[in-house]
Each structure stands twice: as C-alpha cells, then as structure tokens.
KEMARKOL-316398 format. One record per residue (C-alpha): residue in three letters; x, y, z. Coordinates in nm, 4 decimals. Layout:
BEGIN
+--------+----------+----------+----------+
| residu |        x |        y |        z |
+--------+----------+----------+----------+
|    ALA |        X |        Y |        Z |
...
+--------+----------+----------+----------+
END
This chain:
BEGIN
+--------+----------+----------+----------+
| residu |        x |        y |        z |
+--------+----------+----------+----------+
|    UNK |  -7.4101 |  -3.1766 |   4.3866 |
|    UNK |  -7.4926 |  -3.5469 |   4.4098 |
|    UNK |  -7.2578 |  -3.5976 |   4.1281 |
|    UNK |  -6.9726 |  -3.4933 |   4.2981 |
|    UNK |  -7.0907 |  -3.6522 |   4.5954 |
|    UNK |  -7.0903 |  -3.3111 |   4.8280 |
|    UNK |  -7.4033 |  -3.2658 |   5.0835 |
|    UNK |  -7.5528 |  -2.9157 |   5.0566 |
|    UNK |  -7.4212 |  -2.8851 |   5.3991 |
|    UNK |  -7.0716 |  -2.9475 |   5.3611 |
|    UNK |  -7.0822 |  -2.7261 |   5.0182 |
|    UNK |  -7.2650 |  -2.4483 |   5.2524 |
|    UNK |  -6.9435 |  -2.5287 |   5.5108 |
|    UNK |  -6.6628 |  -2.5162 |   5.2151 |
|    UNK |  -6.8123 |  -2.1534 |   5.1105 |
|    UNK |  -6.9102 |  -1.9811 |   5.4664 |
|    UNK |  -6.6196 |  -2.1619 |   5.6259 |
|    UNK |  -6.8344 |  -2.2495 |   5.9220 |
|    UNK |  -7.0262 |  -2.4944 |   6.0125 |
|    UNK |  -7.3393 |  -2.4906 |   6.2630 |
|    UNK |  -7.2799 |  -2.1884 |   6.3053 |
|    UNK |  -6.9259 |  -2.2494 |   6.3899 |
|    UNK |  -6.6195 |  -2.1109 |   6.2696 |
|    UNK |  -6.3864 |  -2.4106 |   6.0993 |
|    UNK |  -6.0591 |  -2.4163 |   6.2199 |
|    UNK |  -5.7929 |  -2.4922 |   5.9947 |
|    UNK |  -5.7543 |  -2.8873 |   6.1075 |
|    UNK |  -6.1339 |  -2.8774 |   6.0802 |
|    UNK |  -6.1268 |  -2.8072 |   5.7317 |
|    UNK |  -5.8644 |  -3.0111 |   5.6327 |
|    UNK |  -6.0790 |  -3.2906 |   5.7316 |
|    UNK |  -6.3603 |  -3.1659 |   5.5535 |
|    UNK |  -6.1660 |  -3.1442 |   5.2394 |
|    UNK |  -5.9673 |  -3.5080 |   5.3186 |
|    UNK |  -6.2289 |  -3.7267 |   5.1710 |
|    UNK |  -6.2459 |  -3.5718 |   4.8651 |
|    UNK |  -5.8837 |  -3.5651 |   4.7741 |
|    UNK |  -5.6304 |  -3.8054 |   4.6247 |
|    UNK |  -5.4516 |  -4.1039 |   4.8699 |
|    UNK |  -5.0939 |  -3.9974 |   4.9717 |
|    UNK |  -4.8509 |  -4.1872 |   4.8550 |
|    UNK |  -4.6031 |  -4.4032 |   5.0839 |
|    UNK |  -4.2774 |  -4.2531 |   5.2231 |
|    UNK |  -4.0608 |  -4.5485 |   5.1195 |
|    UNK |  -4.2385 |  -4.5376 |   4.7461 |
|    UNK |  -4.0635 |  -4.3288 |   4.4850 |
|    UNK |  -4.2707 |  -4.1533 |   4.2210 |
|    UNK |  -4.3657 |  -4.3898 |   3.9543 |
|    UNK |  -4.1424 |  -4.2688 |   3.6218 |
|    UNK |  -4.3376 |  -4.1435 |   3.3511 |
|    UNK |  -4.3329 |  -4.4197 |   3.0477 |
|    UNK |  -4.1309 |  -4.2366 |   2.8027 |
|    UNK |  -4.3207 |  -4.1729 |   2.4467 |
|    UNK |  -4.1666 |  -4.0824 |   2.1364 |
|    UNK |  -4.1148 |  -3.7445 |   2.0507 |
|    UNK |  -4.3489 |  -3.6604 |   1.8104 |
|    UNK |  -4.2330 |  -3.5610 |   1.4077 |
|    UNK |  -4.0571 |  -3.2779 |   1.3972 |
|    UNK |  -4.2373 |  -3.0393 |   1.1276 |
|    UNK |  -4.0652 |  -2.9080 |   0.8476 |
|    UNK |  -3.9397 |  -2.5077 |   0.9370 |
|    UNK |  -4.0582 |  -2.2552 |   0.6967 |
|    UNK |  -3.7502 |  -2.0248 |   0.5990 |
|    UNK |  -3.7642 |  -1.6697 |   0.7939 |
|    UNK |  -3.7124 |  -1.3707 |   0.5851 |
|    UNK |  -3.3221 |  -1.3495 |   0.7484 |
|    UNK |  -3.2554 |  -1.6998 |   0.6243 |
|    UNK |  -3.4141 |  -1.6035 |   0.2979 |
|    UNK |  -3.1545 |  -1.2858 |   0.2643 |
|    UNK |  -2.8545 |  -1.4856 |   0.3974 |
|    UNK |  -2.8853 |  -1.7923 |   0.1330 |
|    UNK |  -2.9759 |  -1.4733 |  -0.0934 |
|    UNK |  -2.6586 |  -1.3264 |  -0.0017 |
|    UNK |  -2.5126 |  -1.6477 |  -0.0489 |
|    UNK |  -2.6058 |  -1.7153 |  -0.4059 |
|    UNK |  -2.4824 |  -1.3938 |  -0.4721 |
|    UNK |  -2.1041 |  -1.4370 |  -0.3612 |
|    UNK |  -2.1129 |  -1.7365 |  -0.5387 |
|    UNK |  -2.1874 |  -1.6032 |  -0.8707 |
|    UNK |  -1.9716 |  -1.2450 |  -0.7877 |
|    UNK |  -1.6510 |  -1.4752 |  -0.7467 |
|    UNK |  -1.7722 |  -1.7579 |  -1.0655 |
|    UNK |  -1.7498 |  -1.3944 |  -1.2251 |
|    UNK |  -1.4334 |  -1.3040 |  -1.1150 |
|    UNK |  -1.2735 |  -1.6213 |  -1.1698 |
|    UNK |  -1.3802 |  -1.6278 |  -1.5319 |
|    UNK |  -1.2648 |  -1.3016 |  -1.5987 |
|    UNK |  -0.8794 |  -1.3550 |  -1.4229 |
|    UNK |  -0.8610 |  -1.6511 |  -1.6048 |
|    UNK |  -0.9368 |  -1.4821 |  -1.9689 |
|    UNK |  -0.6969 |  -1.1991 |  -1.8755 |
|    UNK |  -0.4211 |  -1.4205 |  -1.7690 |
|    UNK |  -0.3990 |  -1.6566 |  -2.0430 |
|    UNK |  -0.4497 |  -1.3234 |  -2.2478 |
|    UNK |  -0.1291 |  -1.1637 |  -2.1087 |
|    UNK |   0.0854 |  -1.4783 |  -2.0813 |
|    UNK |  -0.0019 |  -1.4775 |  -2.4484 |
|    UNK |   0.0807 |  -1.1497 |  -2.5095 |
|    UNK |   0.3880 |  -1.1694 |  -2.3479 |
|    UNK |   0.5115 |  -1.4725 |  -2.4949 |
|    UNK |   0.4432 |  -1.3690 |  -2.8392 |
|    UNK |   0.6427 |  -0.9993 |  -2.7776 |
|    UNK |   0.9175 |  -1.2580 |  -2.5904 |
|    UNK |   0.9229 |  -1.4709 |  -2.9583 |
|    UNK |   0.8953 |  -1.1321 |  -3.1936 |
|    UNK |   1.1926 |  -0.9939 |  -2.9827 |
|    UNK |   1.4282 |  -1.2790 |  -2.9753 |
|    UNK |   1.3831 |  -1.3002 |  -3.3594 |
|    UNK |   1.4210 |  -0.9298 |  -3.4915 |
|    UNK |   1.7526 |  -0.9469 |  -3.2416 |
|    UNK |   1.8657 |  -1.2292 |  -3.4253 |
|    UNK |   1.7933 |  -1.0636 |  -3.7570 |
|    UNK |   1.8981 |  -0.6982 |  -3.6596 |
|    UNK |   2.2312 |  -0.7855 |  -3.4034 |
|    UNK |   2.4583 |  -0.5244 |  -3.3711 |
|    UNK |   2.7537 |  -0.7662 |  -3.3583 |
|    UNK |   2.9524 |  -0.4949 |  -3.1805 |
|    UNK |   3.0355 |  -0.3278 |  -3.4492 |
|    UNK |   2.9563 |   0.0584 |  -3.4235 |
|    UNK |   2.9271 |   0.0114 |  -3.7980 |
|    UNK |   2.6333 |  -0.1049 |  -3.7692 |
|    UNK |   2.5240 |   0.0747 |  -3.5377 |
|    UNK |   2.5250 |   0.3839 |  -3.7146 |
|    UNK |   2.3228 |   0.1633 |  -4.0326 |
|    UNK |   2.0040 |   0.1355 |  -3.7667 |
|    UNK |   2.0139 |   0.4798 |  -3.6880 |
|    UNK |   2.1264 |   0.6993 |  -4.0322 |
|    UNK |   1.8230 |   0.7766 |  -4.1755 |
|    UNK |   1.6937 |   0.9094 |  -3.8369 |
|    UNK |   1.6243 |   1.3225 |  -3.8466 |
|    UNK |   1.7111 |   1.3844 |  -3.5131 |
|    UNK |   1.9245 |   1.2204 |  -3.2210 |
|    UNK |   1.8994 |   1.3037 |  -2.8687 |
|    UNK |   2.2230 |   1.4842 |  -2.7027 |
|    UNK |   2.1333 |   1.3852 |  -2.3660 |
|    UNK |   2.0342 |   1.0365 |  -2.3291 |
|    UNK |   1.9074 |   0.8798 |  -2.0130 |
|    UNK |   1.8257 |   0.5102 |  -1.8423 |
|    UNK |   1.7114 |   0.4096 |  -1.5671 |
|    UNK |   1.8718 |   0.0836 |  -1.4252 |
|    UNK |   1.7797 |  -0.1387 |  -1.1029 |
|    UNK |   2.0601 |  -0.3104 |  -0.9733 |
|    UNK |   1.9228 |  -0.6765 |  -0.8325 |
|    UNK |   2.0310 |  -0.9267 |  -0.6134 |
|    UNK |   1.9160 |  -1.2460 |  -0.8383 |
|    UNK |   1.8600 |  -1.2853 |  -1.2377 |
|    UNK |   1.5196 |  -1.4096 |  -1.2135 |
|    UNK |   1.4392 |  -1.0684 |  -1.3643 |
|    UNK |   1.6805 |  -0.9124 |  -1.5586 |
|    UNK |   1.9678 |  -1.1906 |  -1.6359 |
|    UNK |   2.2093 |  -0.9552 |  -1.4930 |
|    UNK |   2.2519 |  -0.9733 |  -1.1332 |
|    UNK |   2.4578 |  -0.8189 |  -0.8612 |
|    UNK |   2.6849 |  -0.5081 |  -0.9446 |
|    UNK |   2.8572 |  -0.7431 |  -1.2569 |
|    UNK |   2.5340 |  -0.7557 |  -1.4351 |
|    UNK |   2.4868 |  -0.3520 |  -1.3798 |
|    UNK |   2.8551 |  -0.2745 |  -1.4819 |
|    UNK |   2.7788 |  -0.4785 |  -1.8082 |
|    UNK |   2.4637 |  -0.2742 |  -1.8784 |
|    UNK |   2.6282 |   0.0274 |  -1.8340 |
|    UNK |   2.9195 |  -0.0617 |  -2.0153 |
|    UNK |   2.7098 |  -0.2014 |  -2.3478 |
|    UNK |   2.4815 |   0.1375 |  -2.2968 |
|    UNK |   2.7778 |   0.3419 |  -2.3724 |
|    UNK |   2.9058 |   0.1382 |  -2.6660 |
|    UNK |   2.5762 |   0.1831 |  -2.7879 |
|    UNK |   2.5439 |   0.5966 |  -2.7229 |
|    UNK |   2.9024 |   0.6394 |  -2.8528 |
|    UNK |   2.8462 |   0.4575 |  -3.1661 |
|    UNK |   2.5169 |   0.6015 |  -3.2833 |
|    UNK |   2.6751 |   0.9995 |  -3.1322 |
|    UNK |   2.5369 |   1.0643 |  -2.8305 |
|    UNK |   2.7623 |   1.2695 |  -2.6110 |
|    UNK |   2.5991 |   1.2743 |  -2.2759 |
|    UNK |   2.4832 |   0.9768 |  -2.0972 |
|    UNK |   2.3329 |   0.9992 |  -1.7844 |
|    UNK |   2.2966 |   0.6234 |  -1.6200 |
|    UNK |   2.0098 |   0.6641 |  -1.2965 |
|    UNK |   2.0359 |   0.3683 |  -1.0088 |
|    UNK |   1.8588 |   0.4488 |  -0.7234 |
|    UNK |   2.0659 |   0.3461 |  -0.4713 |
|    UNK |   2.3843 |   0.4834 |  -0.6402 |
|    UNK |   2.5893 |   0.1865 |  -0.5965 |
|    UNK |   2.7515 |   0.2632 |  -0.9213 |
|    UNK |   2.8972 |   0.6367 |  -0.7526 |
|    UNK |   3.1191 |   0.4342 |  -0.5285 |
|    UNK |   3.2703 |   0.1958 |  -0.7924 |
|    UNK |   3.3820 |   0.4640 |  -1.0094 |
|    UNK |   3.7586 |   0.3793 |  -1.1092 |
|    UNK |   3.6465 |   0.0137 |  -1.1724 |
|    UNK |   3.3400 |   0.1714 |  -1.3800 |
|    UNK |   3.5465 |   0.3716 |  -1.5564 |
|    UNK |   3.8044 |   0.0652 |  -1.6262 |
|    UNK |   3.5149 |  -0.1791 |  -1.7390 |
|    UNK |   3.3671 |   0.1208 |  -1.9779 |
|    UNK |   3.7160 |   0.1707 |  -2.1652 |
|    UNK |   3.7432 |  -0.2424 |  -2.2038 |
|    UNK |   3.3764 |  -0.2376 |  -2.3950 |
|    UNK |   3.5064 |   0.0411 |  -2.6216 |
|    UNK |   3.7650 |  -0.0864 |  -2.6846 |
|    UNK |   3.5737 |  -0.4400 |  -2.8045 |
|    UNK |   3.3479 |  -0.2060 |  -3.0055 |
|    UNK |   3.5940 |   0.0660 |  -3.1499 |
|    UNK |   3.9783 |  -0.0713 |  -3.1103 |
|    UNK |   4.1952 |   0.0972 |  -2.9097 |
|    UNK |   4.2956 |   0.3598 |  -3.1542 |
|    UNK |   3.9744 |   0.4740 |  -3.2367 |
|    UNK |   3.7292 |   0.4694 |  -2.9196 |
|    UNK |   3.6238 |   0.7223 |  -2.7960 |
|    UNK |   3.7541 |   0.9363 |  -2.4476 |
|    UNK |   3.5566 |   0.8759 |  -2.1364 |
|    UNK |   3.4510 |   1.0684 |  -1.8153 |
|    UNK |   3.2760 |   0.9881 |  -1.5106 |
|    UNK |   3.0296 |   1.2342 |  -1.3691 |
|    UNK |   2.8414 |   1.2505 |  -1.0408 |
|    UNK |   2.6905 |   1.5370 |  -0.8402 |
|    UNK |   2.8391 |   1.6270 |  -0.5318 |
|    UNK |   3.1324 |   1.4302 |  -0.6366 |
|    UNK |   3.4302 |   1.4723 |  -0.7787 |
|    UNK |   3.4711 |   1.3745 |  -1.1421 |
|    UNK |   3.6916 |   1.0976 |  -1.2736 |
|    UNK |   3.8657 |   1.1423 |  -1.5910 |
|    UNK |   4.1990 |   0.9900 |  -1.6488 |
|    UNK |   4.4986 |   1.2396 |  -1.6872 |
|    UNK |   4.4900 |   1.1002 |  -2.0617 |
|    UNK |   4.1152 |   1.2218 |  -2.1230 |
|    UNK |   4.1517 |   1.4985 |  -2.4408 |
|    UNK |   3.9030 |   1.7792 |  -2.4301 |
|    UNK |   3.5080 |   1.7330 |  -2.5722 |
|    UNK |   3.5050 |   1.7965 |  -2.9485 |
|    UNK |   3.3175 |   1.6025 |  -3.2322 |
|    UNK |   3.4181 |   1.5208 |  -3.5800 |
|    UNK |   3.2091 |   1.4050 |  -3.8975 |
|    UNK |   3.1554 |   1.0392 |  -3.9448 |
|    UNK |   3.2209 |   0.9180 |  -4.2962 |
|    UNK |   3.0136 |   0.6425 |  -4.2558 |
|    UNK |   2.6175 |   0.7771 |  -4.2686 |
|    UNK |   2.7568 |   1.1392 |  -4.2195 |
|    UNK |   2.6380 |   1.0667 |  -3.8079 |
|    UNK |   2.9386 |   1.2420 |  -3.5938 |
|    UNK |   3.0517 |   0.9971 |  -3.3251 |
|    UNK |   3.1701 |   1.2052 |  -3.0394 |
|    UNK |   3.6011 |   1.1897 |  -2.9423 |
|    UNK |   3.4350 |   1.2131 |  -2.6365 |
|    UNK |   3.1741 |   1.0761 |  -2.4147 |
|    UNK |   3.0867 |   1.1848 |  -2.0729 |
|    UNK |   2.8494 |   0.9348 |  -1.8446 |
|    UNK |   2.6625 |   1.1261 |  -1.5531 |
|    UNK |   2.5811 |   0.8922 |  -1.2294 |
|    UNK |   2.2810 |   0.9351 |  -1.1047 |
|    UNK |   2.0581 |   0.8109 |  -0.7692 |
|    UNK |   1.7421 |   0.9253 |  -0.5655 |
|    UNK |   1.9729 |   1.1495 |  -0.3678 |
|    UNK |   2.0323 |   1.3834 |  -0.6723 |
|    UNK |   1.6437 |   1.4242 |  -0.6741 |
|    UNK |   1.4203 |   1.5629 |  -0.3580 |
|    UNK |   1.7364 |   1.5580 |  -0.1539 |
|    UNK |   1.8734 |   1.8116 |  -0.3630 |
|    UNK |   1.5930 |   2.0616 |  -0.4259 |
|    UNK |   1.4712 |   2.0628 |  -0.0407 |
|    UNK |   1.8429 |   2.1648 |   0.0079 |
|    UNK |   1.8295 |   2.4168 |  -0.2566 |
|    UNK |   1.5247 |   2.5450 |  -0.0947 |
|    UNK |   1.6468 |   2.5695 |   0.2262 |
|    UNK |   1.9613 |   2.7408 |   0.0858 |
|    UNK |   1.7471 |   3.0169 |  -0.0854 |
|    UNK |   1.5501 |   3.0608 |   0.2283 |
|    UNK |   1.8253 |   3.1369 |   0.4340 |
|    UNK |   2.0054 |   3.3764 |   0.1639 |
|    UNK |   1.6304 |   3.5773 |   0.1337 |
|    UNK |   1.5432 |   3.5738 |   0.4946 |
|    UNK |   1.9802 |   3.7243 |   0.5574 |
|    UNK |   1.9087 |   3.9958 |   0.2741 |
|    UNK |   2.1051 |   3.8148 |   0.0692 |
|    UNK |   1.9057 |   3.7460 |  -0.2056 |
|    UNK |   1.5325 |   3.9291 |  -0.3258 |
|    UNK |   1.2634 |   3.6729 |  -0.2612 |
|    UNK |   1.1520 |   3.8366 |  -0.6124 |
|    UNK |   1.4628 |   3.7270 |  -0.7433 |
|    UNK |   1.3865 |   3.3242 |  -0.6689 |
|    UNK |   1.2311 |   3.1898 |  -1.0257 |
|    UNK |   1.1674 |   2.9016 |  -1.1740 |
|    UNK |   1.4695 |   2.9757 |  -1.4386 |
|    UNK |   1.6724 |   3.0521 |  -1.1003 |
|    UNK |   1.5706 |   2.7249 |  -0.9601 |
|    UNK |   1.6657 |   2.5192 |  -1.2963 |
|    UNK |   2.0096 |   2.6810 |  -1.3112 |
|    UNK |   2.1128 |   2.5877 |  -0.9891 |
|    UNK |   1.9587 |   2.2353 |  -1.0408 |
|    UNK |   2.1551 |   2.2106 |  -1.3311 |
|    UNK |   2.4765 |   2.3226 |  -1.2115 |
|    UNK |   2.4174 |   2.0877 |  -0.9291 |
|    UNK |   2.2818 |   1.8094 |  -1.1201 |
|    UNK |   2.2712 |   1.8143 |  -1.4435 |
|    UNK |   2.0208 |   1.9537 |  -1.7173 |
|    UNK |   1.7004 |   1.7982 |  -1.8997 |
|    UNK |   1.7319 |   1.4776 |  -2.0713 |
|    UNK |   1.5811 |   1.4538 |  -2.4276 |
|    UNK |   1.5044 |   1.1032 |  -2.3697 |
|    UNK |   1.4284 |   0.8323 |  -2.0903 |
|    UNK |   1.4268 |   0.4939 |  -2.1599 |
|    UNK |   1.2912 |   0.2571 |  -1.9402 |
|    UNK |   1.3927 |  -0.1114 |  -1.9910 |
|    UNK |   1.1295 |  -0.2127 |  -1.6922 |
|    UNK |   0.7761 |  -0.3415 |  -1.8312 |
|    UNK |   0.6109 |  -0.0439 |  -1.6963 |
|    UNK |   0.6669 |   0.3170 |  -1.5957 |
|    UNK |   0.8449 |   0.3061 |  -1.3141 |
|    UNK |   1.0692 |   0.5843 |  -1.2176 |
|    UNK |   1.2130 |   0.4753 |  -0.8732 |
|    UNK |   1.2746 |   0.8734 |  -0.7589 |
|    UNK |   1.4487 |   1.0042 |  -1.0487 |
|    UNK |   1.4902 |   1.3719 |  -1.0301 |
|    UNK |   1.1477 |   1.5153 |  -1.1180 |
|    UNK |   1.2928 |   1.8247 |  -1.1892 |
|    UNK |   1.4657 |   1.7507 |  -1.4916 |
|    UNK |   1.2045 |   1.5324 |  -1.6625 |
|    UNK |   0.9859 |   1.8372 |  -1.7359 |
|    UNK |   0.9979 |   1.7961 |  -2.1165 |
|    UNK |   1.1881 |   1.4592 |  -2.1071 |
|    UNK |   1.0670 |   1.1998 |  -2.3950 |
|    UNK |   1.0146 |   0.8494 |  -2.1923 |
|    UNK |   0.9860 |   0.5664 |  -2.3756 |
|    UNK |   0.9393 |   0.1756 |  -2.2373 |
|    UNK |   0.8240 |  -0.1544 |  -2.3862 |
|    UNK |   0.5407 |  -0.3337 |  -2.2201 |
|    UNK |   0.6504 |  -0.7005 |  -2.1299 |
|    UNK |   1.0375 |  -0.6055 |  -2.1691 |
|    UNK |   1.2880 |  -0.7360 |  -1.9255 |
|    UNK |   1.6593 |  -0.6321 |  -1.9157 |
|    UNK |   1.8411 |  -0.4136 |  -2.1126 |
|    UNK |   1.8829 |  -0.5216 |  -2.4795 |
|    UNK |   1.9331 |  -0.3746 |  -2.8038 |
|    UNK |   1.6016 |  -0.3696 |  -2.9945 |
|    UNK |   1.4458 |  -0.0854 |  -2.6813 |
|    UNK |   1.7355 |   0.1163 |  -2.6967 |
|    UNK |   1.7393 |   0.1094 |  -3.0560 |
|    UNK |   1.3313 |   0.1791 |  -3.0910 |
|    UNK |   1.3435 |   0.4251 |  -2.8443 |
|    UNK |   1.5759 |   0.6014 |  -3.0859 |
|    UNK |   1.3050 |   0.5593 |  -3.3897 |
|    UNK |   1.0483 |   0.6901 |  -3.1838 |
|    UNK |   1.2092 |   1.0297 |  -3.0278 |
|    UNK |   1.3328 |   1.1158 |  -3.4189 |
|    UNK |   0.9246 |   1.1298 |  -3.5275 |
|    UNK |   0.8268 |   1.2948 |  -3.1963 |
|    UNK |   0.7331 |   1.6622 |  -3.2227 |
|    UNK |   0.8529 |   1.9098 |  -2.9630 |
|    UNK |   0.5839 |   2.1722 |  -2.9138 |
|    UNK |   0.6629 |   2.3175 |  -2.5869 |
|    UNK |   0.3448 |   2.3960 |  -2.4957 |
|    UNK |   0.3009 |   2.5880 |  -2.8121 |
+--------+----------+----------+----------+
END
C-alpha cells in the first residue's frame, strides 16, 4: 500500500466502512477519500478543449459479397445492352437495305411493264394464266396524310378503287369486293360510281366500257337505269372474257362479326320460338345466310400493306381464300395486282383433301 500512499488503517476503513470500530458517515467517507481525488476545477474556468488530432487515414475497405453481386449485375446488364444494340443495328441495316432494294426493283419493273391505261396490255400480262379468280377482294385503308401510301384522304381512296376496278375489268374478273374498315365508301356510292365510270372511260372508251353496279350489305344496290344485265362475251385478244358488267361490293367492319352476332341472335330466337329446329342450324345454313347477307367467299384477297393485317375483315368469308401480300410494299400498285394473279394461278386448291 506504500506505493499508493494509503495506510493500513485507511485501507481497513475503506473495506469495512468503519474506523476504530465506529461506522463512517457519508461526510467522513468523503473526507477520507478527498486526499486521493484530483483537485476540483474552478467554476469560472471552462473545460479546456481537446486538441484536434488529425483523423487517421482510412484503410481501404474490402468489397462485401453484396457489392460484388451488384457489380456483377451491372457488368451483365452492360453486356446485354451491348449485345442488344449490336443485333438491333445489324437488323436495322439489313431491313433498310432489303426495303430499299425491293423498292428499286419494284420501280424498275413498274417502268418496264406499265399498263399505260390500256386493257390490251393488261390482258397480255395474264394471257398465259390457267385460271383467274371469279371473286377478287382487296383491303384498303383510309389515310389522313400521304406519308404511307401516297394517296391521302377520300380522294386518294376513291382513286385506288377506280384503278382496281379498271384492272379487274381488263383481266375479266366480274366481281370485285373492296373492304374499308370504317365504311367511308358506303356513304358516297353515287360519287364513287361516277368516278369509276370516268376511269373505265379512259381505259376502254365510252363504247366498250363495261357497265357497273355498286352493292353494299344492308344497303340498296346502286345501279343506274342504263345498266344492262350481267353477261360475258369472248374477247378476241388472248381468248379471255372481258365482262360487260362489273359488280363492286363495298364491305366494312360492320359486315363481319356484327353480322354474325345478329345472325346468331336471330337463329336463337327462332329456335326458342319453335320456328326453327335447333338440329337444322348447321354450317351450311349459316354459310348460306352469310352469303345472302354479306357475300360469298372471295377466291383471292390482296393486301397492299407490308404485313398481313386483316383489319376486321369478315372472318367467315376467308375460310378458303388465298391471301397475297408483298413485304415492304406500301400503297396500291399494278405490280402487286399482277403478281397476286400469277401466284393464284399456280395455287392448287385441295379443299382439305
């Protein structure tokens, strides 16, 4: 205890809390411990501030497993983005080159094999075909601007119909159905009839042009009083028959699923009222009713769009129809029309056999 300065008597007092057999009071214990305590600071003086010491240099932390996984994920994401960008760039260049090449080829062919608004030239392009469709159908689209097809608005749509009517009459197709989703053509049948008649005049001349009638489902047909009955006479050029009458059928989206729903409702009501035996409702009956209400099945459907999009075309009428389109093509043009007829002539209709 000598090294600490505490005597044996004080050590015993500290351990037993008594001195000379007398219990120590709190003040006595404080007085006993006071010599061994540091001096109290004065009240006026403030606590001296600790000298600022420079912070130790931080040691580099080791990457945790979470940070490693995060960095690995970032690397993988960067690799995926790079691969996607490279593939996208390659295919973009390829499709743009393919589209440009096909466009150039189409323009060259159009210049070499132009019809010159002459039915004889058009019949010459199809004179070697073994068969032609009796019912040709096309899908047209109304465009607000001319960025896609070059023919915008109602005037461009009517111009496409006029050209298709003249081409069909030249090769000897008696029935042409035009599908336009919104039914805009149905609302201007007299004007459309007049425009088609003028186009036929420019192709055939006033004396040789075929008569024309416009039909639309659920609407009265538009045929001027001077329209002769439908007939066909042989044409001396190429052995083909040029129709003396051309029928144009105008279709819209309302003639598809809505007509089928109305027919289903009608047949159901008749079956519930015992006006029709439910066992008599067959596919043949439905087909006959839809043919009478809308039209028969077209032999060939031509799409002038770059992709196969039917835009709500009546589905029942497409069960056995040959569909033709050219990739990267935009707009109605004569080359697509002729190529569609050539492909149809080579198609073998097995009808499920």
